[in-house]
C-alpha positions as CSV (number, residue, x, y, z in Angstrom):
1,M,65.5,20.0,205.3
2,D,62.1,19.2,203.7
3,K,59.0,20.6,205.2
4,A,57.6,17.3,206.6
5,A,60.8,16.4,208.4
6,L,61.2,19.9,209.8
7,R,57.6,19.9,211.0
8,Q,58.1,16.6,212.9
9,A,61.4,17.8,214.5
10,L,59.8,21.1,215.6
11,I,56.7,19.4,217.0
12,K,59.0,17.1,219.1
13,Q,61.1,20.0,220.3
14,L,58.2,22.2,221.2
15,A,56.5,19.4,223.1
16,T,59.4,19.4,225.6
17,L,60.5,23.0,225.6
18,P,61.4,23.8,229.3
19,T,61.3,27.6,228.9
20,K,58.0,27.8,227.1
21,T,56.1,29.7,229.8
22,V,58.9,32.3,230.3
23,E,59.2,32.9,226.6
24,E,55.4,33.2,226.2
25,Q,55.3,35.9,228.9
26,Q,58.0,37.8,226.9
27,L,56.0,37.4,223.7
28,Y,52.8,38.7,225.3
29,Q,54.6,41.8,226.7
30,Q,56.0,42.6,223.3
31,L,52.7,42.1,221.6
32,F,50.7,44.2,224.1
33,A,53.1,47.1,223.6
34,L,52.6,47.2,219.9
35,P,50.3,49.9,218.3
36,Q,48.8,47.2,216.1
37,W,47.5,45.4,219.2
38,Q,46.6,48.5,221.2
39,Q,44.6,50.0,218.3
40,A,43.0,46.8,217.1
41,K,39.2,46.6,217.7
42,S,39.0,43.1,216.1
43,V,41.6,40.3,216.6
44,A,41.6,36.9,215.0
45,L,43.7,34.1,216.4
46,T,43.6,30.3,216.9
47,I,42.7,28.5,220.1
48,S,46.1,27.1,220.6
49,Q,47.2,23.5,220.9
50,A,49.7,22.3,223.6
51,I,52.8,22.9,221.4
52,E,51.8,26.4,220.3
53,V,52.2,29.7,222.1
54,N,49.2,29.7,224.5
55,S,46.5,31.9,223.1
56,Q,44.3,31.9,226.1
57,P,46.1,34.9,227.8
58,L,45.8,36.8,224.5
59,I,42.1,36.1,224.2
60,A,41.5,37.1,227.9
61,A,43.5,40.4,227.3
62,A,41.5,41.1,224.1
63,W,38.2,40.6,226.0
64,T,39.4,42.8,228.9
65,A,40.3,45.5,226.4
66,G,36.9,45.3,224.7
67,K,38.2,43.8,221.5
68,N,36.1,41.5,219.3
69,V,37.8,38.1,219.1
70,Y,37.4,35.7,216.2
71,V,38.7,32.1,215.9
72,P,38.8,29.9,212.9
73,K,36.7,26.9,212.0
74,V,38.2,24.4,209.5
75,M,35.9,24.1,206.4
76,P,35.8,21.8,203.4
77,Q,38.4,22.3,200.6
78,R,41.0,23.5,203.2
79,Q,39.3,26.8,203.9
80,L,38.9,28.7,207.1
81,A,35.8,30.5,208.4
82,F,36.5,33.0,211.3
83,L,33.6,33.2,213.8
84,P,33.1,35.4,216.9
85,Y,34.5,34.0,220.1
86,T,33.0,35.3,223.4
87,K,33.0,33.9,227.0
88,T,29.7,32.2,226.2
89,T,30.7,30.6,222.9
90,R,30.4,26.8,222.9
91,L,33.3,25.1,221.3
92,I,33.2,21.7,219.6
93,K,36.2,19.4,219.1
94,S,36.8,19.0,215.3
95,K,38.0,15.8,213.6
96,F,41.5,17.4,213.7
97,G,41.3,17.7,217.5
98,L,40.9,21.5,217.3
99,C,38.4,23.4,219.5
100,E,36.2,25.4,217.2
101,P,32.9,27.3,217.3
102,A,29.9,25.9,215.5
103,Y,29.5,27.2,211.9
104,Q,27.0,30.0,211.4
105,A,27.3,31.6,207.9
106,D,25.8,34.9,209.0
107,L,28.6,35.4,211.6
108,V,31.6,34.7,209.4
109,Q,34.1,37.5,209.2
110,T,37.0,37.9,206.8
111,K,38.7,41.2,207.7
112,F,40.3,42.0,211.1
113,D,42.4,44.8,212.5
114,L,45.0,42.1,213.4
115,L,45.3,38.5,212.4
116,I,47.7,36.5,214.6
117,V,48.8,33.6,212.4
118,P,50.0,30.3,213.9
119,G,52.9,28.2,212.6
120,L,55.8,26.0,213.4
121,A,58.7,28.1,212.1
122,F,59.3,31.7,211.1
123,T,62.0,34.0,209.8
124,G,62.5,37.7,210.4
125,K,61.4,38.3,206.8
126,G,58.0,36.9,207.6
127,Q,58.5,33.5,205.9
128,R,56.4,30.9,207.7
129,L,56.2,27.1,207.9
130,G,52.7,26.1,208.8
131,F,51.3,22.8,209.9
132,G,50.9,21.5,206.3
133,G,47.4,22.2,205.2
134,G,47.8,25.6,203.5
135,Y,44.7,26.9,205.3
136,Y,46.2,30.3,206.3
137,D,47.9,30.8,202.9
138,R,44.6,30.2,201.1
139,F,42.7,32.5,203.5
140,L,45.3,35.3,203.3
141,A,45.5,35.0,199.5
142,Q,41.8,35.7,199.3
143,H,41.7,38.2,202.2
144,P,45.0,40.2,202.6
145,Q,45.3,42.0,205.9
146,T,47.7,42.9,208.7
147,T,49.3,39.8,210.1
148,L,51.6,39.0,213.0
149,S,53.0,35.8,214.4
150,L,54.6,34.9,217.8
151,A,57.7,32.7,217.6
152,L,59.3,30.8,220.5
153,S,63.1,30.6,220.3
154,P,63.1,27.1,218.5
155,Q,60.6,28.4,216.0
156,F,62.7,31.4,214.8
157,Y,65.2,31.0,212.0
158,P,67.6,33.6,210.6
159,V,66.8,32.3,207.1
160,A,64.3,29.7,206.0
161,D,65.6,26.2,206.5
162,W,62.7,24.9,204.4
163,P,61.6,25.3,200.8
164,V,59.6,28.6,200.4
165,E,56.9,28.2,197.7
166,P,55.5,31.1,195.6
167,F,52.0,30.5,197.2
168,D,53.4,30.9,200.8
169,I,52.1,34.2,202.2
170,R,54.6,36.2,204.2
171,I,53.6,37.4,207.7
172,D,53.9,41.2,208.2
173,Q,55.7,41.0,211.5
174,V,57.2,38.1,213.6
175,I,57.7,38.7,217.3
176,T,60.3,36.5,219.0
177,V,62.2,36.4,222.2
178,S,65.8,37.6,222.6
179,R,68.3,34.9,223.2
């Protein structure tokens, strides 16, 4: 299946997933048990959209544990700028409908103890089908670091059912739920 068709099919499926909340709880438990999470002092992740694994519990857990949280802002030329996110950070809705912090060049960070990468589909080998802009592939090509993704059951594939390009950056670890 080509990437565009698979993206559309997954978006439809994820929008109506009846077990999403149960699966999310399993993913959170697995993540919180990992040394990568427990030892991380800085965590970067997105503010999730409705079809994605809800990142608000992750953000709250990170704050409670005293971790520094960073969220991306979409920049020109398909770049990402990660900025601090605290309980007092004001978010602005972008032209893509994403909630992002205002850009402040002096606050941009590029290295984190753990970067939780979003996507639509993943394999156990860390292959990832993103949303189509290549933002994370560009960022990770410029700033390699420890990455992890959380995959709901419809998002996890034994092998890539999409073309994997040479510029697609693999994720270090994909956590999914047992079926």
